C-alpha positions as CSV (number, residue, x, y, z in Angstrom):
1,M,3.4,-20.0,18.9
2,P,-0.4,-19.1,19.0
3,Q,-2.9,-21.1,17.6
4,T,-6.2,-20.8,16.1
5,S,-9.4,-22.7,17.4
6,N,-8.8,-25.4,14.5
7,G,-5.1,-25.5,15.6
8,V,-3.6,-23.8,12.8
9,S,-0.3,-21.9,14.0
10,Y,0.3,-18.0,13.3
11,D,3.1,-16.0,13.8
12,L,2.5,-12.3,15.2
13,I,6.3,-11.5,15.2
14,E,6.2,-9.5,11.9
15,A,3.1,-7.9,12.2
16,R,3.9,-5.8,15.4
17,W,6.9,-4.3,13.4
18,M,4.5,-2.9,10.4
19,H,2.5,0.1,10.6
20,T,0.4,1.7,8.1
21,Y,-1.1,5.2,8.3
22,I,-3.5,7.1,6.1
23,G,-3.3,11.1,6.3
24,F,-5.8,13.3,5.4
25,H,-6.4,17.1,5.5
26,G,-3.8,17.0,8.2
27,Q,-5.1,14.3,10.4
28,S,-2.9,10.9,10.5
29,Y,-4.6,7.6,11.6
30,E,-3.0,4.1,11.7
31,L,-4.9,1.4,10.0
32,G,-6.2,-1.9,11.7
33,G,-8.4,-4.9,10.8
34,F,-6.3,-6.7,8.1
35,Q,-6.9,-10.2,7.2
36,D,-4.5,-12.3,8.9
37,G,-1.4,-12.7,6.8
38,E,-2.4,-10.2,4.0
39,K,-1.6,-6.6,5.2
40,V,-0.6,-4.5,2.8
41,S,1.0,-4.9,-1.0
42,S,2.5,-2.2,-2.8
43,K,4.4,-1.7,-6.1
44,Q,5.5,0.6,-8.4
45,N,3.4,1.2,-11.6
46,T,6.5,0.9,-14.0
47,A,10.0,-0.2,-13.5
48,T,12.2,2.6,-12.8
49,H,14.9,1.8,-15.6
50,T,14.3,-0.1,-19.0
51,Q,16.4,-1.5,-21.6
52,Q,15.8,-1.4,-25.5
53,K,18.0,-2.4,-28.4
54,T,18.9,-0.2,-31.2
55,F,18.6,-1.4,-35.0
56,E,22.5,-1.8,-34.6
57,G,22.0,-4.5,-31.3
58,N,23.3,-2.0,-29.0
59,N,21.7,-1.5,-25.5
60,M,19.7,1.5,-24.3
61,I,18.9,2.2,-20.8
62,F,16.0,4.3,-20.3
63,Q,14.9,5.8,-16.7
64,S,11.1,6.2,-16.2
65,N,9.5,9.6,-15.2
66,D,6.4,7.7,-13.8
67,K,6.5,7.8,-10.1
68,G,3.2,6.4,-9.6
69,G,2.3,3.3,-7.5
70,T,-0.4,1.0,-6.2
71,F,-1.3,-0.1,-2.7
72,T,-3.3,-2.9,-2.1
73,L,-5.2,-3.0,1.7
74,T,-6.6,-6.3,2.5
75,M,-9.2,-5.9,5.3
76,V,-11.7,-8.0,6.9
77,P,-15.3,-6.4,6.7
78,G,-16.2,-5.9,10.0
79,S,-13.0,-3.4,10.7
80,H,-13.5,0.3,11.3
81,T,-11.0,0.8,8.4
82,N,-13.2,-0.2,5.9
83,N,-15.6,2.7,6.9
84,L,-12.6,4.8,6.4
85,L,-11.8,3.8,3.3
86,H,-15.4,3.7,2.0
87,Y,-15.3,7.5,3.1
88,L,-12.3,8.4,1.3
89,Y,-13.5,6.7,-1.7
90,Q,-16.9,8.8,-1.7
91,Q,-14.7,11.8,-1.2
92,S,-13.1,11.5,-4.3
93,I,-16.5,11.1,-6.1
94,N,-18.3,13.9,-4.6
95,A,-15.2,16.5,-4.2
96,D,-16.0,19.9,-5.3
97,A,-13.7,22.2,-7.2
98,G,-10.9,23.6,-4.8
99,V,-11.7,20.3,-2.4
100,D,-8.4,18.1,-2.5
101,P,-9.9,14.7,-2.1
102,T,-6.6,12.9,-2.0
103,F,-4.7,11.6,1.0
104,S,-1.5,9.8,1.7
105,I,-0.5,6.4,2.7
106,T,2.7,5.3,5.0
107,C,3.6,2.1,5.5
108,A,6.7,1.7,7.9
109,N,8.6,-1.4,9.3
110,D,10.1,-0.8,12.5
111,Q,12.4,-4.0,12.4
112,T,14.1,-3.0,9.2
113,G,13.7,1.1,8.6
114,Q,11.9,0.8,5.1
115,V,9.3,3.1,4.6
116,T,6.9,3.4,1.5
117,K,5.1,6.3,1.1
118,G,2.2,7.1,-1.3
119,E,1.5,10.9,-2.0
120,G,-1.7,12.4,-3.7
121,C,-3.6,8.9,-3.0
122,V,-7.3,7.9,-4.3
123,I,-9.0,4.9,-4.3
124,Q,-9.7,3.1,-7.5
125,Q,-13.3,1.4,-7.1
126,E,-15.1,-0.2,-4.0
127,P,-13.4,-3.8,-3.5
128,D,-15.3,-6.8,-4.7
129,D,-17.4,-8.7,-2.2
130,Q,-16.1,-12.3,-1.7
131,Q,-18.6,-14.3,-0.2
132,N,-17.0,-17.7,0.4
133,S,-16.6,-20.3,2.9
134,G,-13.0,-19.3,3.7
135,A,-11.5,-15.8,4.4
136,Y,-14.1,-13.2,3.9
137,T,-12.1,-10.0,2.7
138,L,-12.2,-7.0,1.2
139,A,-9.3,-5.8,-1.0
140,W,-8.8,-1.8,-1.5
141,T,-6.8,-0.8,-4.2
142,V,-5.2,2.8,-3.7
143,L,-3.5,4.5,-6.6
144,A,-0.6,6.9,-5.5
145,S,0.5,9.6,-7.7
146,E,4.0,9.7,-6.1
147,Y,5.2,6.2,-4.7
148,T,8.6,6.2,-2.7
149,T,10.7,3.5,-0.8
150,T,13.2,4.6,1.7
151,R,15.3,1.9,3.3
152,N,18.5,2.1,5.8
153,A,21.8,2.9,4.4
154,P,24.0,-0.5,3.9
155,D,26.4,-1.2,6.6
156,I,29.5,-1.2,4.6
157,N,31.2,1.9,3.3
158,L,31.2,2.1,-0.5
159,D,32.9,5.3,-0.9
């Protein structure tokens, strides 16, 4: 297992299976320059199903129509990806009428087959500057109007 100069061990096995792409105006770019051990986190905005009780105490289950989600990209400051994300952020602020400033984000795990996609994405705001003695990172928050996750089919026959 590789080690840093101060003797801390790290494992690259997961990193090589994960790929994150930005799609903008017909172009696709694989992102790099992530903070060690903190690549991308994502989640749906709201639960797909929620439960409430009636006055009589019966359970009702509701399905949400909210298909949105949030991605957090944790970058080291000197990466080219920071420049790209800043450019996309500026595009969303300065977009003229008739120009689509949104982009897509795709996170794929080659080992498990899981693919998480965000469509109609914009960057929420510029990340907070962190000036500390430890890891200096920039956490970009990306809002997706449509968030989907697909996984491989189960290994058992459920029919």
